[in-house]
C-alpha positions as CSV (number, residue, x, y, z in Angstrom):
1,M,57.2,126.6,97.0
2,K,55.7,122.9,98.4
3,T,56.8,122.0,101.7
4,V,56.7,118.5,103.9
5,R,56.9,118.7,107.6
6,L,59.4,116.2,109.2
7,T,61.6,116.3,112.0
8,A,65.4,117.0,111.5
9,A,66.3,113.3,111.8
10,Q,63.9,112.5,109.2
11,A,64.8,114.8,107.0
12,M,68.4,114.0,107.1
13,V,67.6,110.3,106.6
14,R,65.3,110.9,103.5
15,Y,68.0,113.3,101.9
16,L,70.6,110.7,102.0
17,S,68.6,108.1,101.1
18,V,68.2,109.6,97.4
19,Q,71.9,110.7,96.7
20,L,73.0,108.5,93.7
21,N,76.7,108.1,92.5
22,H,77.6,108.2,88.6
23,D,76.9,105.1,88.0
24,G,73.3,105.9,89.4
25,D,73.2,103.7,92.5
26,D,72.7,104.6,95.8
27,F,75.5,106.5,97.2
28,F,75.0,105.7,100.6
29,G,74.8,101.6,101.4
30,G,72.7,102.7,104.7
31,C,73.8,103.3,108.3
32,W,75.3,101.7,110.9
33,A,73.8,102.2,114.4
34,I,74.3,102.0,118.2
35,F,71.6,103.5,119.6
36,G,72.2,104.9,123.2
37,H,71.9,108.6,125.1
38,G,71.7,110.9,122.0
39,N,70.4,109.2,119.0
40,V,67.9,106.6,120.1
41,A,64.8,108.9,120.3
42,G,65.2,111.4,117.3
43,I,67.7,109.5,114.7
44,G,66.7,106.0,115.6
45,E,63.0,106.9,114.6
46,A,63.9,108.5,111.9
47,L,66.0,104.9,110.2
48,H,63.0,102.7,111.4
49,G,60.9,104.8,109.6
50,A,63.2,104.8,106.4
51,G,63.3,101.0,106.6
52,D,64.3,99.1,103.7
53,S,65.0,102.6,101.5
54,F,68.0,103.3,104.0
55,P,68.8,100.4,105.9
56,T,70.2,99.9,109.4
57,W,72.9,97.5,110.3
58,R,73.8,96.9,114.0
59,G,77.1,96.3,114.6
60,H,79.1,95.8,118.2
61,N,81.8,98.5,118.8
62,E,81.5,101.7,117.7
63,Q,84.8,101.6,116.6
64,G,84.4,98.3,114.6
65,M,81.2,99.9,112.5
66,A,82.9,102.7,111.6
67,H,86.0,100.4,110.2
68,A,83.5,98.3,108.3
69,A,82.1,101.8,107.0
70,I,85.3,102.8,105.8
71,A,86.5,99.6,104.5
72,Y,83.2,99.1,102.4
73,A,83.9,102.8,100.9
74,K,87.9,101.6,100.3
75,A,86.4,98.6,98.4
76,S,84.2,100.4,96.4
77,N,86.7,102.8,95.3
78,R,84.9,105.6,97.1
79,K,82.1,105.4,94.8
80,R,79.9,104.1,97.8
81,A,80.3,105.2,101.4
82,M,78.4,104.4,104.9
83,A,76.9,106.6,107.6
84,V,77.8,105.6,111.0
85,T,75.7,106.8,114.4
86,T,75.9,107.2,118.0
87,S,75.2,108.3,121.3
88,I,76.5,111.5,122.4
89,G,79.6,110.3,124.8
90,P,81.4,106.8,124.6
91,G,80.2,105.8,121.3
92,A,81.1,108.9,120.0
93,T,84.5,109.0,120.9
94,N,85.2,105.6,119.9
95,M,84.6,106.2,116.3
96,V,87.5,109.0,116.8
97,T,90.1,106.7,115.9
98,A,88.3,105.6,112.8
99,A,87.8,108.9,111.8
100,A,91.5,109.3,112.2
101,L,92.1,106.4,110.2
102,A,89.6,107.8,107.4
103,H,91.4,111.1,107.3
104,V,94.9,109.7,106.9
105,N,93.2,107.1,103.7
106,R,91.5,110.1,102.1
107,L,88.0,107.9,102.4
108,P,84.8,108.8,102.5
109,V,82.3,107.8,105.9
110,L,79.6,109.8,107.4
111,F,79.8,110.1,111.5
112,I,76.5,111.4,113.0
113,P,77.0,111.1,116.6
114,G,74.4,112.5,118.8
115,D,75.3,115.9,120.8
116,I,74.3,117.9,123.9
117,F,71.2,119.8,124.0
118,A,71.1,122.8,121.8
119,N,69.0,124.9,124.1
120,R,70.7,123.6,127.2
121,A,67.6,123.3,129.2
122,P,68.7,120.2,131.1
123,D,72.0,120.8,130.8
124,P,74.4,118.9,131.7
125,V,72.8,115.6,130.2
126,L,74.1,112.0,131.0
127,Q,77.5,111.8,128.9
128,Q,77.9,115.3,128.8
129,V,81.7,116.3,128.7
130,E,81.6,119.8,130.1
131,D,84.6,122.0,129.7
132,F,85.4,124.5,132.2
133,G,86.0,127.8,130.3
134,D,83.7,127.0,127.2
135,G,80.1,126.2,126.9
136,T,80.2,125.3,123.5
137,I,82.6,122.2,123.7
138,S,81.2,118.7,123.5
139,A,83.0,115.5,123.1
140,N,82.5,115.7,119.7
141,D,84.9,118.8,119.3
142,C,87.4,115.6,119.1
143,F,86.2,114.9,115.5
144,K,87.4,118.4,114.1
145,P,91.1,117.9,113.7
146,V,90.3,114.5,112.0
147,S,87.4,115.6,109.7
148,R,87.6,117.0,106.4
149,Y,84.4,119.0,107.2
150,F,83.1,119.1,110.6
151,D,79.2,120.8,111.4
152,R,77.3,120.7,114.6
153,I,73.4,120.7,114.1
154,T,72.1,123.2,116.4
155,R,69.0,124.0,114.5
156,P,66.9,122.1,111.9
157,E,67.2,124.7,108.9
158,Q,70.8,124.2,109.0
159,L,70.9,120.5,107.3
160,L,70.0,122.4,104.0
161,T,73.5,123.8,104.0
162,A,75.6,121.1,106.0
163,L,73.8,118.0,103.9
164,P,74.9,119.4,100.6
165,R,78.5,120.4,101.7
166,A,78.7,116.7,103.1
167,M,77.9,115.2,100.1
168,A,80.5,117.5,98.6
169,V,83.3,116.2,100.5
170,L,82.6,113.0,100.5
171,T,82.9,113.0,96.7
172,D,85.4,115.4,96.0
173,P,88.2,113.4,94.4
174,A,91.0,115.9,96.1
175,D,88.9,116.8,99.8
176,C,87.4,113.8,100.0
177,G,87.7,112.4,103.8
178,P,85.7,111.4,106.9
179,V,82.5,114.0,107.7
180,T,81.2,114.7,111.1
181,L,77.6,116.1,111.2
182,A,77.6,116.2,115.4
183,F,73.5,116.4,116.0
184,C,72.4,118.0,118.8
185,Q,69.5,115.3,120.3
186,D,67.0,117.8,121.0
187,V,67.1,119.5,117.3
188,Q,67.1,115.8,116.1
189,A,63.4,115.7,117.1
190,E,62.2,119.2,116.0
191,A,60.0,119.6,112.9
192,Y,60.3,122.1,110.2
193,D,58.6,122.6,107.1
194,W,61.1,121.3,104.6
195,P,61.1,122.3,100.6
196,E,60.0,119.2,98.8
197,S,62.9,120.3,96.3
198,F,65.2,119.2,98.8
199,F,64.1,115.9,98.6
200,A,64.7,115.4,94.9
201,P,67.3,112.5,93.9
202,K,70.5,114.1,93.3
203,T,73.5,112.4,91.2
204,W,77.0,113.2,92.2
205,K,79.2,113.1,88.9
206,Q,83.2,111.7,89.5
207,L,85.1,114.5,89.2
208,R,88.0,114.5,86.9
209,P,89.8,117.6,87.3
210,R,92.5,118.3,84.3
211,A,95.8,119.4,85.1
212,D,97.3,122.9,84.1
213,L,98.6,122.7,80.6
214,E,102.3,123.9,81.6
215,Q,102.1,121.4,84.4
216,I,101.4,118.9,81.8
217,E,104.6,120.1,79.6
218,D,106.7,120.2,82.3
219,A,106.0,116.4,82.9
220,I,106.3,115.1,79.5
221,A,109.9,117.4,79.2
222,A,110.8,115.5,82.6
223,I,110.0,112.0,81.4
224,R,111.5,112.3,77.6
225,S,114.7,113.5,79.4
226,A,114.7,110.5,81.9
227,K,116.8,107.3,81.1
228,S,115.6,104.9,83.8
229,P,112.2,106.0,85.2
230,L,110.1,104.3,87.6
231,I,106.7,104.8,88.5
232,I,105.0,104.2,92.2
233,A,101.7,103.5,91.4
234,G,99.4,104.4,94.8
235,G,95.8,103.8,96.1
236,G,95.1,107.2,93.8
237,V,95.1,104.7,90.8
238,H,92.3,102.8,92.4
239,Y,90.1,105.6,93.0
240,A,90.4,107.2,89.5
241,G,89.7,104.3,88.0
242,A,92.9,103.9,86.1
243,C,94.2,100.5,86.4
244,D,93.9,99.5,82.9
245,D,95.0,103.3,82.0
246,L,98.3,102.7,84.1
247,R,99.2,99.4,82.5
248,D,98.7,100.6,79.3
249,F,100.8,104.2,79.7
250,A,103.5,101.6,81.5
251,H,103.9,99.3,78.4
252,R,103.4,101.8,75.9
253,H,106.7,103.9,77.2
254,N,108.3,100.8,79.0
255,I,108.1,102.1,82.4
256,P,108.7,99.9,85.4
257,V,105.9,100.1,88.1
258,A,106.0,99.5,91.7
259,E,103.2,99.6,93.8
260,T,102.6,101.4,97.5
261,Q,100.4,99.4,100.0
262,A,97.2,101.0,98.6
263,G,98.4,101.1,95.1
264,K,98.6,97.2,95.3
265,S,97.0,95.2,92.5
266,A,96.8,98.2,90.5
267,L,98.8,95.8,88.0
268,P,98.5,91.9,87.9
269,W,101.6,90.3,89.9
270,D,102.7,88.8,87.0
271,D,103.0,91.5,84.3
272,N,106.6,91.7,82.8
273,L,106.6,95.2,84.1
274,N,105.3,95.1,87.3
275,M,108.4,95.1,89.6
276,G,106.5,94.5,93.3
277,S,105.7,96.3,96.1
278,I,108.0,99.6,97.3
279,G,109.9,101.0,99.9
280,V,110.6,99.4,103.6
281,T,108.4,96.5,103.0
282,G,109.1,96.3,99.5
283,A,110.6,93.8,96.9
284,S,114.5,93.7,96.1
285,S,113.7,94.0,92.3
286,A,111.2,97.4,92.6
287,N,113.6,98.9,95.5
288,A,116.9,98.1,93.2
289,I,115.3,100.0,90.2
290,A,114.6,102.8,92.8
291,E,117.8,103.2,93.9
292,E,118.9,103.6,90.2
293,A,115.8,105.4,89.1
294,D,116.8,109.0,87.5
295,L,112.9,110.3,87.8
296,I,110.0,108.8,90.0
297,I,106.8,109.3,88.6
298,A,104.3,109.0,91.7
299,V,100.8,108.3,90.6
300,G,98.4,109.1,93.5
301,T,100.5,108.5,96.4
302,R,101.7,110.6,99.2
303,L,104.5,109.3,99.5
304,Q,104.7,108.4,103.6
305,D,107.6,107.0,105.0
306,F,107.8,103.7,104.3
307,T,107.3,104.1,100.6
308,T,110.3,106.3,100.5
309,G,112.3,104.2,103.1
310,S,112.3,107.6,104.6
311,W,113.6,109.3,101.6
312,A,116.6,107.1,101.9
313,L,115.8,104.6,98.9
314,F,116.3,107.0,96.2
315,K,119.8,106.9,96.0
316,N,120.6,108.0,92.3
317,P,122.3,111.7,93.0
318,D,119.8,113.6,90.0
319,R,116.9,111.9,90.6
320,R,113.5,114.1,90.4
321,I,110.4,113.2,91.4
322,L,107.2,113.8,89.4
323,S,103.7,114.1,91.2
324,I,100.9,113.3,89.5
325,N,97.6,113.9,91.9
326,V,94.3,115.1,92.2
327,A,95.1,116.8,96.0
328,A,97.6,120.0,95.5
329,Y,98.8,119.2,98.7
330,D,100.0,115.8,97.8
331,A,101.6,116.4,94.4
332,R,103.3,119.4,95.8
333,K,105.6,117.6,98.4
334,H,109.4,117.2,98.6
335,D,109.8,120.1,96.2
336,A,108.3,117.5,93.5
337,I,107.2,118.3,89.6
338,S,103.6,118.7,90.3
339,V,101.0,117.6,88.1
340,V,97.6,118.2,89.7
341,G,94.9,116.0,88.0
342,D,93.3,112.9,88.0
343,A,95.1,110.1,87.3
344,K,93.3,108.7,84.3
345,V,93.1,111.8,82.3
346,T,96.5,112.7,83.1
347,L,98.2,109.3,81.7
348,A,96.2,109.7,78.5
349,E,97.4,113.5,78.4
350,L,101.1,111.9,79.1
351,T,100.5,109.3,76.7
352,T,99.6,111.5,73.6
353,G,102.6,114.3,74.5
354,L,105.3,111.6,74.6
355,S,104.5,109.9,71.3
356,G,107.4,107.8,70.7
357,Y,109.1,107.6,73.7
358,R,110.3,104.7,75.2
359,A,112.3,103.9,78.4
360,G,115.9,101.9,78.5
361,A,115.3,98.2,78.7
362,V,114.0,96.5,82.4
363,D,116.7,94.1,84.0
364,A,113.9,90.9,83.6
365,D,116.3,88.9,86.3
366,L,115.3,91.2,88.9
367,K,111.7,90.3,89.0
368,K,112.7,86.2,88.3
369,S,114.9,86.5,91.1
370,W,112.6,88.1,93.5
371,I,109.4,86.0,92.2
372,D,111.9,83.0,93.0
373,A,112.7,84.3,96.5
374,V,108.6,84.8,97.1
375,D,108.2,80.9,96.2
376,G,111.0,80.0,98.6
377,V,110.0,81.6,101.6
378,T,106.1,81.2,101.2
379,A,106.8,77.0,100.3
380,T,105.4,74.5,102.3
381,P,107.9,73.8,105.3
382,T,109.3,70.2,105.8
383,G,110.4,70.6,109.5
384,N,108.0,70.3,112.4
385,A,109.1,74.1,113.6
386,L,106.4,76.6,113.9
387,P,105.3,78.2,110.2
388,T,106.6,81.8,109.9
389,D,103.8,84.6,108.5
390,A,105.3,84.1,105.0
391,Q,104.4,80.0,105.2
392,V,100.8,81.0,106.2
393,I,100.5,83.5,103.7
394,G,101.9,80.8,100.9
395,A,99.4,78.2,102.3
396,V,96.1,81.1,102.0
397,Q,97.9,82.1,98.4
398,R,97.6,78.7,97.2
399,S,94.2,77.8,98.9
400,T,92.4,81.3,96.8
401,D,91.4,82.1,93.5
402,E,92.7,85.2,91.9
403,N,89.3,87.0,92.4
404,A,89.7,86.5,96.4
405,I,90.4,90.0,98.5
406,V,92.6,89.7,100.9
407,V,92.2,92.1,104.3
408,C,95.0,92.9,106.8
409,A,96.1,96.0,108.6
410,A,98.7,96.2,111.4
411,G,101.4,94.7,113.2
412,G,103.9,92.3,111.0
413,L,101.6,90.8,108.2
414,P,101.2,93.8,106.3
415,G,104.6,94.2,105.7
416,E,104.6,90.3,104.8
417,L,101.8,90.7,102.5
418,H,103.0,93.7,100.6
419,K,106.4,91.6,99.9
420,L,104.7,88.6,98.9
421,W,100.7,88.1,98.2
422,K,100.3,87.6,94.6
423,A,97.6,89.8,93.6
424,S,95.8,89.2,90.2
425,Q,92.9,91.4,90.3
426,P,92.1,95.1,90.9
427,N,90.9,96.0,94.7
428,G,92.5,91.8,95.5
429,Y,94.9,93.4,98.0
430,H,93.0,95.7,100.8
431,V,95.6,96.3,103.2
432,E,94.9,99.6,106.1
433,Y,98.2,101.0,106.5
434,G,97.9,104.5,106.4
435,F,97.3,104.4,110.0
436,S,98.3,100.7,110.8
437,C,95.3,100.5,113.1
438,M,95.1,97.3,115.1
439,G,91.3,95.9,114.9
440,Y,90.7,97.4,111.6
441,E,91.0,93.4,110.0
442,I,87.7,91.9,110.8
443,A,85.2,94.9,110.8
444,G,87.0,96.0,107.9
445,G,86.7,92.4,106.1
446,L,82.7,92.4,106.6
447,G,82.7,96.0,105.0
448,V,84.8,94.8,102.2
449,K,82.2,91.7,102.2
450,M,79.6,94.0,101.9
451,A,81.0,95.9,99.3
452,C,81.8,92.9,97.1
453,P,79.2,89.7,98.1
454,D,80.5,87.9,94.9
455,R,84.1,87.5,95.8
456,D,86.0,85.6,98.5
457,V,87.0,87.5,101.5
458,V,89.9,86.1,103.5
459,V,91.1,88.3,106.5
460,M,94.7,87.8,107.9
461,V,95.2,88.8,111.5
462,G,97.6,88.4,114.5
463,D,96.1,87.4,117.8
464,G,97.2,90.8,118.9
465,S,95.1,92.4,116.5
466,Y,92.2,89.8,117.1
467,M,92.1,90.6,120.6
468,M,91.9,94.2,120.2
469,M,88.7,93.9,118.0
470,N,86.8,90.9,117.1
471,S,82.9,91.6,117.9
472,E,82.3,92.1,114.1
473,L,82.7,88.8,113.3
474,A,79.4,88.0,115.2
475,T,78.1,90.9,112.9
476,S,79.1,88.8,110.1
477,V,77.8,85.9,111.2
478,M,74.3,87.9,112.3
479,L,74.1,89.7,108.8
480,G,74.8,86.5,106.8
481,H,78.0,87.8,105.5
482,K,80.4,85.2,105.4
483,I,84.4,86.1,105.7
484,I,86.9,83.8,106.3
485,T,89.3,84.8,109.0
486,V,92.9,83.4,109.7
487,I,94.1,83.9,113.5
488,L,97.7,83.7,113.5
489,D,98.9,83.4,117.0
490,N,102.6,84.1,117.7
491,R,101.7,84.7,121.3
492,G,101.9,88.7,121.5
493,F,103.0,91.8,119.5
494,G,105.6,90.2,117.5
495,C,106.1,93.0,114.7
496,I,106.9,95.6,117.8
497,N,109.2,92.9,119.5
498,R,111.2,92.2,116.5
499,L,111.6,95.8,116.4
500,Q,112.4,96.7,120.2
501,M,115.1,93.7,119.8
502,A,116.3,94.8,116.6
503,T,117.2,98.4,118.2
504,G,119.0,97.2,120.8
505,G,116.2,96.4,123.9
506,E,115.6,93.1,125.2
507,S,112.2,91.2,124.3
508,F,110.0,93.0,126.8
509,N,106.0,93.5,127.5
510,N,105.3,92.7,123.9
511,L,105.0,89.0,124.1
512,L,102.7,87.3,126.5
513,D,105.1,85.1,128.2
514,T,108.0,88.4,128.5
515,A,105.4,90.7,129.8
516,R,104.4,90.5,133.5
517,H,102.1,87.9,134.5
518,E,100.7,85.5,137.1
519,V,98.6,83.4,135.6
520,P,100.6,82.4,132.1
521,S,98.0,83.4,129.3
522,A,96.1,80.6,127.5
523,I,93.8,82.3,125.2
524,D,91.4,79.4,123.3
525,F,90.9,81.5,119.7
526,T,89.4,78.4,118.7
527,A,86.5,78.4,121.5
528,H,85.8,82.1,121.5
529,A,85.4,82.8,117.6
530,G,82.8,80.0,118.1
531,A,81.0,81.3,120.8
532,M,80.7,84.2,117.9
533,G,79.0,82.0,115.2
534,A,81.4,81.0,113.5
535,I,82.8,78.2,112.6
536,A,86.3,77.8,114.1
537,E,89.0,75.1,114.0
538,K,92.9,74.9,114.9
539,V,95.2,73.5,112.7
540,S,98.7,72.5,113.5
541,S,100.6,72.7,110.3
542,I,100.6,74.0,106.8
543,A,99.2,71.5,105.2
544,E,96.1,71.4,107.7
545,L,95.7,74.9,106.9
546,E,95.1,74.5,103.4
547,A,92.6,71.5,104.1
548,A,91.0,74.0,106.4
549,M,90.7,76.4,103.7
550,T,89.3,74.2,101.5
551,R,86.4,73.4,104.6
552,A,86.1,77.3,104.8
553,K,85.4,77.8,101.4
554,E,82.7,75.4,101.5
555,A,81.1,76.5,104.8
556,D,77.6,78.4,104.8
557,R,79.0,81.5,107.4
558,S,81.7,82.7,108.6
559,Y,84.8,80.5,109.3
560,A,87.8,81.1,111.8
561,I,91.2,79.0,111.5
562,V,93.6,79.7,114.1
563,I,97.3,78.4,113.7
564,D,100.2,78.9,116.1
565,T,103.3,80.6,114.2
566,D,107.0,81.9,115.2
567,P,106.9,84.9,116.4
568,L,110.7,85.9,115.3
569,P,111.4,85.1,111.7
570,S,110.3,87.9,109.3
571,T,111.4,88.6,105.5
């Protein structure tokens, strides 16, 4: 057996650099890295040696780097992913929030935090978290509950099994999620004679598990007996590459479709069977059908509470749920008729068994009334009052083409976008609402742009999320990945302020003007974004915003537009 002598870190980088997806592309788009105590001498040296064969991207915040990596995977429909490496202490724990985000959203990302010395010779080292009752604990144990696979590398040869296991999780449609390889810093630099065969390029094919035949038969029987079924399209439709299949299935059988946050853009907004968003942040058209539906066909969705209105949305006493999901855990929720299988394959098999079946007529006035309402609330205001989020969304929508990708995450904007944004192309709507993580937006926009360099990327972010994490705006300038960021300044956490007041409380500690302060807040977002290298301007009206969007689209680097908005109105 031929061998090659490499450090453990060099071996890991070489292995990752030759992993391919089913399209023949590199599975990894490189590695995000902030070097520090625990990863600079081992992993840092290995990444430097790899050069362009496994590019290293430098960020400004560990959580931000991880968000960019996760957004890259989501925008790639999980066909590609990135690695992220940090130091052993705060750098590592800064990524735990991002790990939870990836876990909730079923998205692949490889975390490689440095770890303490396996030999414990210099124990305790700088940044080491000591557990008084367990000598094996390190800060990286925080990743265990938010990783789909966790391993601690304490010997070089452990990579021979750990890396293939990691890849198996990252590429598995059901088990997909974050992988953490906590890499002891002394082990990173240990040399070992590796089998050359370990570094042969490997292609990871997209698995399309077929459902059990009895499950298919049960699903066909349930659909055939339904008079008013409704399809709920989730993110799994995108990840299975099943958008066209869903459209064909819906039209062949005349079944209306509603979309979750992750599923939005599975169908074009103007498809006559696309009834809009579903649930708490849903369209009246989709929710009206959901209330009467006797069969809910959930495709690739985990049916979280915003989708189901905490299970208050489906009011038909005879309604049943048919759940098609590649993950048995999700397919079996809420006593559903379960079909555990790939969405693309399953829809095709159901169509074969449903020959001749068509559901009843869909009330076209429901969608028309909803679109009329959307056009009304997103229209340019005529008065001088501060614009609403909806009016800003309308201006951005009118200023972008159908290939643009809108990016958002937390606060009130995701609810407004879910209802109001008209997505024309698959993946044109990228909103992280599974974990609803403030601070994802700008870093996520960068990751989306890296995955889709030929599409305009527009990040919509409130002032609250912007203040939580904005540093990757500077990274986008540094790397030459242009994003357009629209900052809606309502002077605080407007969404939660509305919730606080709606539940009977006074406005307290959410808006800057009602929080405790000695000096009134006066943040100059334009100057701040400009200081990070972006072109930045502030506008005072919707008309000025549309003009600024034109300038932003023509600009040669990242562009930030700031507009003051009213914190109280919501659709």
